[in-house]
VEXSEKOL-525453 format. One record per atom (N, C-alpha, C): residue in one letter; x, y, z. Coordinates in steps of 0.05 Angstrom, whole numbers, plus 32768, in hexadecimal, padded with zeros to 4 digits. Layout:
<recs>
AXYZ/...
</recs>
This chain:
<recs>
M89228C238B0B/M89278C138AF0/M89488C148AEB/P89558C258AEF/P89748C248AF1/P897F8C038AFD/S89728BFF8B12/S89828BE78B19/S897A8BC98B08/D89608BCE8AFB/D895C8BB78AEA/D89708BB78AD8/L89798BCD8ACC/L898B8BC98AB8/L89A78BC18ABE/N89AC8BC48AD8/N89C78BC18AE8/N89C78BA18AE9/R89AE8B988AF3/R89AE8B7B8AF7/R89B28B6B8ADE/T89A78B768AC7/T89A98B668AAF/T89C28B688AA7/T89D18B828AA8/T89F18B838A9E/T89FF8B728AB0/A89FE8B6D8ACD/A8A0A8B5E8AE0/A8A078B428ADB/A89ED8B3B8AD0/A89E88B1C8ACB/A89F78B158AB6/D89F58B248A9F/D89FE8B208A85/D8A118B338A76/P8A2C8B2E8A7C/P8A428B448A78/P8A3F8B488A56/R8A3A8B378A46/R8A3A8B3A8A30/R8A318B538A21/S8A3C8B5C8A0B/S8A308B7589FE/S8A1B8B6C89EC/V8A0B8B8089E2/V89F38B7B89D2/V89FC8B7089B7/P8A118B7889A9/P8A1C8B628993/P8A238B498996/D8A268B4189AF/D8A338B2889B5/D8A178B1C89B4/L8A038B2489C6/L89E98B1789C8/L89D98B1389B1/L89DC8B27899D/L89CF8B288980/L89DE8B0E8970/G89F58B0F8978/G8A0A8AF78965/G89FF8ADC8972/D89F88AE0898C/D89F08AC38998/D89D68ABC898F/L89C18ACF898E/L89A78ACA8987/L89AA8AC18967/V89B68AD28958/V89BD8AC2893C/V89C78AA88937/Q89DC8AA28947/Q89E88A858946/Q89D38A73894C/Q89C48A788965/Q89B08A648970/Q89978A5D895B/S89918A768953/S89798A77893A/S89818A688925/S89968A6A891A/S89A68A568905/S89A88A3E8911/S89AE8A398923/S89B38A1D892C/S89968A108930/L89818A1F893C/L89678A15893B/L89588A10891E/V89608A21890D/V89518A1C88F2/V895D8A0288E6/R897A8A0188EC/R898889E788E0/R897889CE88F0/Q897589CF890D/Q896989B48917/Q895089B1890D/E893F89C8890A/E892389C288FE/E892589BB88E2/V893789C088D6/V893789B588B7/V8940899288BA/Q8952898E88C9/Q8958897588D0/Q893A896288D6/L892D897188E7/L8915896188F5/L8903895C88DC/A88FD897388D1/A88F1897388B8/A88F6895E88A6/R8910895988A1/R8920893F888B/R89118926889A/A8918892688B3/A8914890F88BE/A88F9890688BD/E88E9891A88C5/E88CA891388C3/E88BD891088A3/M88CC891D8892/M88BF89158874/M88CB88FF886C/G88E188F48878/G88EA88D6886C/G88DD88C7887A/E88CF88C98890/E88BB88B8889D/E88A288B48887/K889688CE887F/K888188D28871/K888788C48853/V88A088C9884A/V88A488B6882E/V88A0889B8834/S88AF8892884A/S88AB8873884D/S8892886B884E/Q887E887A885C/Q886588748861/Q88588872883E/L885D88848832/L885488868818/L8860886E8807/G88788865880C/G8880885187FB/G887288388802/T886D8834881F/T885C881A8827/T8842881D8819/A883388378814/A881988358806/A881E883087EB/A8837883587DD/A8836883387BE/A883B881887C0/A884B880687CF/A884A87ED87CD/A883087DD87D2/S882387E787E2/S880987DD87E6/S87F987DE87C6/I87F787F787B7/I87EF87F887A5/I87F887E28790/G880E87DE878C/G881C87CB877D/G881687B18782/V881587A5879F/V8808878C87A5/V87E6878E879B/A87DB87A4879F/A87BD879F879B/A87BE879B877F/G87CA87AA876F/G87CD87A78749/G87D6878A8747/A87E987798755/A87EB8762874B/A87D787518753/L87CF87538768/L87B587488775/L879C87438763/L879D8762875D/L878287648744/L87878753872D/L87A087558721/L87A58746870B/L87A087248711/G87AD871A8728/G87A587038728/G878D86F68731/A878287098740/A876187018747/A87538705872B/L875887138716/L874D87158700/L874E86FB86F0/I876986F586F1/I876D86DB86E2/I876386C386E9/I876586C08707/I875C86AC8712/I873886A58713/L872E86BE871A/L871486BF8720/L870686B98706/L870F86C786F2/L870686C686D4/L870786AC86CB/Q871B869886CF/Q8719867986C7/Q870D866D86D7/A870E866E86F5/A8701865C870A/A86E3865E870C/V86DE86778711/V86C786808718/V86B186828706/V86B9868B86EF/V86AA868C86D6/V869E866F86D1/A86B7866086CD/A86B2864086C9/A869C863C86E2/I869E863B86F8/I86888630870A/I866D863E8707/L866B865886FF/L8655866586FC/L8645865986E3/V8655865186CC/V864C864586B7/V8641862C86BF/S864D861E86CD/S864485FF86D8/S862B860086E3/F8627861C86EE/F8606862186FC/F85F1862886E5/G85FA862586D0/G85EA863186BC/G85E6864886B0/L85FE865B86B8/L85FA867686B0/L860986798694/Q8602868A8688/Q8613868B866A/Q863186998672/A864486948660/A8660869D8665/A866386B68669/W865386C88657/W865B86E2865A/W864C86F18674/V863486E48682/V862C86EF8699/V863F86E586B1/A864986CF86AA/A865686C086C0/A867586D886BE/G867D86DF86AD/G869886EB86AC/G8691870986B4/L8677871486AE/L8672872F86B3/L8671873186D6/I8664871A86DF/I8661871F86FF/I867D871D870F/V868D870A8703/V86A88709870B/V86BD8723870A/G86B7872886F0/G86C6874786EB/G86BE87608702/V86A087608707/V869A876E8719/V86A487718733/V86A2874F873F/V86B18751875A/V86CE8757875B/V86DD874F8748/V86F987518746/V86FF87728749/A86ED877A8738/A86EF879F8734/A86E987A88750/L86D387A0875D/L86D387AD8775/L86E787AD878A/I86F0878D878A/I8707878A87A4/I871C879C8796/G8724879B877D/G873B87AE8779/G873987CE8780/Y871E87D28777/Y871487F28782/Y871B87F987A4/L871087E587AE/L871487E587CF/L873187EB87DA/L874287D787CD/L875E87D387D4/L876B87F087CA/L876587F787B0/L8771880F87A9/L876A882D87B5/Q8751882B87C1/Q8748884287D1/Q8752884387EC/G8758882A87F5/G876C882A8811/G87838830880E/A8791882E87F9/A87AF883687F4/A87AC884F87EE/L879A886087E1/L8798887A87DC/L8794888987F0/T878688808805/T87818892881F/T879C8897882D/K87AA887F882D/K87C78881883E/K87D988908832/M87D6889B8811/M87EC88AB8808/M87DB88CC8808/K87C488CF8815/K87BF88EC8812/K87D08900881A/A87D489148810/A87E9892A8816/A87E689358830/A87D08931883E/A87C9893F8857/A87D98929886C/N87DE89148864/N87F689008878/N880F89058875/L881A8919885D/L88348921885D/L883E8936886A/T882D89448873/T8835895E8889/T8845895788A0/P885D8961889E/P8874895888B6/P8868896988CF/E8850895B88DD/E8844896988F6/E8857896D890C/R8868895C8916/R887B8962892A/R8887897E8921/T889A897F8908/T88A689928903/T889789AE8905/V887D89B188FA/V886689C688F9/V886389CC8917/N885F89BA8928/N885B89C08944/N887389CB8953/Q888B89C0894D/Q88A289C78958/Q88AE89E68952/V88AA89EC8936/V88AD8A08892B/V88958A1A8936/S887E8A14893D/S886C8A238948/S88748A2B8969/K88808A118974/K88878A13898F/K88A08A2E8992/D88B08A26897F/D88CB8A39897B/D88C18A538977/A88B58A57896A/A88A88A748962/A889A8A848978/T888D8A718987/T887E8A7C89A1/T88948A8389B2/V88A88A6F89B9/V88C28A7589CB/V88CD8A9289C5/A88D58A9289A9/A88E28AAA899F/A88D28AC089A8/K88B98AC089A1/K88AD8ADE89A4/K88AA8AE189C4/E88A68ACF89D4/E88A98AD089F2/E88C58ADF89F9/A88D78AD089EE/A88F38ADF89F5/A88F88AFB89E7/V88EC8B0489D2/V88EC8B2289C9/V88E38B3289DD/R88CC8B2B89E9/R88BE8B3889F6/R88C88B3D8A13/
</recs>
């Protein structure tokens, strides 16, 4: 056993305080890098959120335009087929509302909180913790 101790000392002549200082410095550096990775990944996720929000805005504008156009044109066509104006308006309103609902659901699915998890960062931190545990052993 004493030969193992001599080999370790000969391989790395630094003292225990020096080694601990290096460990603290490297750990601090690792934490900074992990924070930078998390920021970058969250930036990507916020960008995806912005795209989904834009989709909601477009869906809202399209719903308003569809409501106006369809209530004017389709109601007139349905009335020309013999329906009463209120029945034609009801049919058109239901169809436009259904389309709007489907668009809104698609955009909300993209915005789910589960999609905001910085998965690469979580995986990397997990790997780093495993490596640190192995190094301590």
